[in-house]
N, C-alpha and C positions, 0 to 999 in steps of 0.2 A: 759564859762569855765565849767568844770565838777568837781564835788566834791563828796567825800564820806560823809556819815552821820556824821563822826567825825568832819568834817570841816564845813558842810553845815549850821548848825544852826547859828553859830557865823557870818559866811559870809552873810547869809541872813539878819540878823539883821543889819549888817553894810551896806549892799546894800540898805535896806529900809531907812536907815538914810541919804543917799546921793543922792537917785534917786526918782523921783516922781512915776516911774513905774518899777517894777522888774518882770521879767519873769522866773518862775521856770519850767523848761522843763524836760521831760523824758518820758519813756514808761508808759503805764497804769500799775497800781498795784505795782509801784516801791517805793511808800511811799511819794509822793509829798504832798498829802492831810494831812497825819499824820504830816509831817514836818511843814507844814504851820500852823496847829493847835497848835503844840508844841511851835512854835516861837511866835505866837500871844496870847498864853494863858494868859500871865501876862500883856498884854497891856490894857490900860484903855478903848479905843474905838475901837472896831473891828466889822466889818460887813462882813458876809459870804454869798456868792451867788454861788450856785451849778447849772450850766447850764444843768445838767441832771435831775434836780428837776423841776417838772411841775409848782410848786408854784413860784419858783424863776424865771423861764422863763416868767411866767405871770407878775411878778413884772417889768420885763424888756421890756414889750411891748412898754412902753415909756421910753427908757433908760435914757434920760437926767433928767426927773423928778425923776427917781429912784435913780440915782447916785449923782447928783449935791448936794443934802443936806447932804450927808454922810461926817463924819469926822473920823479922825484917819486912821486906816488901813482897806482898802476894799479888801477882797480876792474874786477873781472870778475864780472858778474852772471849768475846761474843756472849757476854753475860745475859743478854736478853733471852737466850735459849733456856735459862734456868732462873726465872724471876723469883722462885721460891727460896733462893739463896739470900735475898735481901733481909728478911727478918733475922736470919742467923748472923749476917754481917753486922746488924745493929747490936746483937748480944756481944759479938767479939770486939766490936769497936768500943764498947762501954767497959771493957775490962780495965781495972785501975792501973795496971802496969803497962798497958798498951804495947804488948810485945810485937804486934804486927800492924802494918798499915796496908790497906787494900786499894789497888788500882784496878778499877773495872772498866773494860773497854766494851762499847756497845754501838751497834749500828742504828741507834736512835729509834727503837720501836716505842710506840705509845705505852706498852706494858712496862718496858724498862723505866721510862720516866715516871710513870704513875707509882709503881712499886717503890722505887728508890725515894721518891719524894715523900711518900706516906711513912715509910719505915725508917728512913735515915735522916729525917729532918734535923738540922743542926749539926749533922755529922759528915755530910758529903758536900764537896765542891765540884762543880761541873766545869769542864773545859771542852769547848767545841773546836774541832779541827776541820778546816775546810780544804778545798783544793788549792793548787798553787795560786799565789797572788802575784800581781804585776811587780811588786817590790822584790819578790824572790826571783822571778825570771828575767827581770830587766825590761825597761821600756822598749828596747830594740826588738824584743820578741813579742810585742803586744799582739800583732796580728796572728801569730802562731798560737798564742794562748787563747785568743778569741775563737779561732777556728777549731782548735782541738779540745779546748776546755782544760780544766785544772786538775783532772785526775792524773797522778804522776805517770802512770804507764801510757796513758793516751798522749800526754804532752811530750814525753821523752822517746816515743816510738821512732824508729829509724826513718820511716817515711809516712806519707799520708795513708797509704793502703794499710800499713800495720796499725796506725792509729785508729782508722775506721774499723778494722777487724776487732781490735780490743773493745771499742765502744759497743759494737753490735753484740759481742759476746757478753759484755757487762749487762746490757739491756735484757738479753735472753735469760741470763742467770738470775737477775734481779726479779724478773717476772715469774720464773718457774720455781725459784727456791726461796727468795727473800720475802716477797710479798705474802705468800701463804703463812710464813712465820709471824707476820704482822697482823694476821687475821683476815686478810683479803682472800676469800675462798672462791675466786672466780677463775674460769679457764684463762690461761695465759694469753691466747689470742684476743679475748674480750678486753682484758686489761691493757694489752698493747694498743688496741684501737682507741681506748679511752685516753691513754697517755699521749698517743699521736694527736688526738683531737685537742688536748691541752697544749701541745706544741704549736698547733695552728692558732690557738687563742693567746699565745705568749704575748704579754704586754697589754692585754685587754682586760676590761672589767669583767669579773666572773659572774656569769648568770647560770646558777646551778640548775634552774628549771629547764632552760633551753639545752644545756649540756646533757642533762638526763634524758630529755625528750628525744634528742638526736640519737641516743644510744639505747633507748628503751629502758632507762632506769628511772626510779622515782627520784624527786629532788633530794629527799634525805639520804638515799643511797649514793647519789652522785656526790653530795657533799662529804659523806663518809669516805668515799674513795679518794677525793681530793685531799682531805685531811690526812689520810693515811700516807699518801705520797709526800705530803708536806712534812709529816713527822719523820719520814725516812730521809729527809734532806734532798729529795728529788725535785720538789716543787716549792716555790716561795709564794706565799699569799701576803702581798703588801697591803696593809690595812689603810683605809681612808682616814684622812684628817677632816674633822668638821668642828666648827665653832659657831657661835651666834653672830652671823654676818648679815642676817636679813636676806639670805639667798638660799635657794634649794641646792643642797650639796649631795654628791654621790656618797652612798653609804655601803657599797659593796666593795670587796677587795679586788685588787688586780692580781692576775696569776702569771707567774713566770716559771719556766724550767730553769732551775738554778745553775746547772752547768751548761755553758754554751756549746761544748762539744757534743753532749748528749742531745741538746736541742737540734743541732745540725744533723745528727744521725737520724733522729726521729722524723725530720723533715726531708730526709733523703738527699742531703747536700754533702758532696764528697770533698769539696775544696773551696778555697776562697773565691775562685772564679765563679763557681755555681752559686755561692752565697751572694756575691755582688749582683747577680742577676735575678735574685729571688725577691718576691713581694714582701717577705718578712725581714729583709735586710735591716731596715731601721729599727724594728722591734728587737731583733737579735742584738744589735749594738746597744740599745737601751738596757736590755737585761744584763748584758756583760758589764757595762759601766756601773749599773746599780750594785751588782754583786761585788765588784771590785771595791767600790766605795764602802760597802758594809763590812767587807773584810778588814778595811783599814780604819774604820770608825772606832772611836773610844768605847769602852764597855758600857758606859751609861747612855750612849746614843739611842734615841728612839727614831724609827724610820716610818714614814707614811708617804702616800701620794695625796694629792688634793685635786678635786674637780667639782665643778658646779653644773647644774642642769642647763645653765646658759652657755656652756662651752669653755669656760676658763678652766685651765688645768695646769698642774705642776707635777713633773715626773717623780720627784723625790723631795721630801721635806725632812731635814734632819733637825732634831731638837736635842741639844746637849749643851752643858755648861751655861744654861740660861740664854742660849742663842738659837736663832732660827736661820737655817741655811737652806735656801731653795735652789734646786738643781734641775735644769732642763738638759736633755740629752738629744743631740742632733747629729745625724750622719750626713754632713754637708761640708763643702769646702770652706764656705764663709757664712756661717749661720748668723742670723740677725735676731735680736730679741723680738719676740712676738707681743702682740697686744695682751695675750693671755698671761705672759710672764710679767708684764707691767701690772696687770690686775693682781696677780699673786703677791708681788712685792708690796703693793699698797694694802690689800685686804688682809694679808697674813702678817704684815709688819716685819718683813724679813730683814735680818741684819746683813746678810750677804746673799747675792744671787749669782749663780754660775751657769754658763752654757758650756757643756762638755762636748767637744767635737774631735774627729780623728786627725786634725791637723797638727802643726808643730809650733805655732806661735801663739803667745798670749796677747790678748787685746783688752785693755781696760777701758770700759765705756763710760763709767762714772765711778763714784766712790763706793758704790755697792755692787755694781754689775760688771762682770768680766766674761770674756770668751776665752777658753783655754783647753789644752789637751788634757786627757785623763791623767797622765803621769804628773803633770804640773799640779793638778788639783790634789792628787794624793800626797804630793810633797808639801803643799801648803796646809793640808788638813790638820796635821799636828799643831801647827802654829796658831791656827784659828780656833779649833774646837777640841783639840786632843791633848791630854796630858798623859803621863806614863801609864802604860797598861797594867797598873798594879792590881793585884787581886786581894789586897788587904781590905 
């Protein structure tokens, strides 16, 4: 499940109380280490191992001798660097006296998820930490959050230049250091061009054949590279919804750069003024809104988009608590419901339909359909589709 910082601390404590192993996942620099230190600060026995620290790596040359004597909470940071630890964690987690619980932090490599799922089934609980959410920053800072993105250091930078510099450095470090650890053995400039091309496709239906052809990759290679970026929380692949409607429906996912600040850096946009004059303005707003909604959605929510070959489309379909909520995202002063939205309401039997726009007023058009600001929708979301974010 994914949580904002407002929820994460108490849920992490609860998760450690009922599971021998907890995995705190998310991209680099999103605050996992800070959260782990905050949660364990008041605990009696805490051991901390950072697998990017040469001394800690040396301690783990014989991992069983290093870990078996430890009691209390054992934090292992950047655990994806040593996936061979997972079988040992299973052995240690199964000790009858359970003297230690393990909190493993990872930057969401595919290897981390695969190894932990296979070896720690029934013993591990995952928590996903995202960037800052609108509920944390306040709606008055929405444009700043949209422009800079949710990485804490990018959002809290003193000025736009510092925020841009941090994001450019993050992109360079991610390409040169992190992606090779995830198995992407391409030259950094090649992967950067690939990532930039995905930025220009942000909000569009993914065509891996065309994407690969434009960069000289085979379709399977292009799909592998996209999947790797998605596993590292850099890219979101929003799956299509389809059902038996007697219509030809789109069956390929949409692609988004998950953090709007990174998207703007990849597009070469330095501030809100340049964003507002860019052809991808509407797509950027759409991706930002969708990401904020998914941060606030309940744990059981399933998210899709819907489109037909005839042109009908719905930006986001949320399925949760037995309800269907359809969401259209429009960057306009006074958006009106489109024919496409009315088709979606009827064909998909929506319980609620919402048009999210950057204005300040809510307009109820009928009992199902309303136009409203993002902050208002996030406030009503718990009442309509959200119960307590319990991990029980």
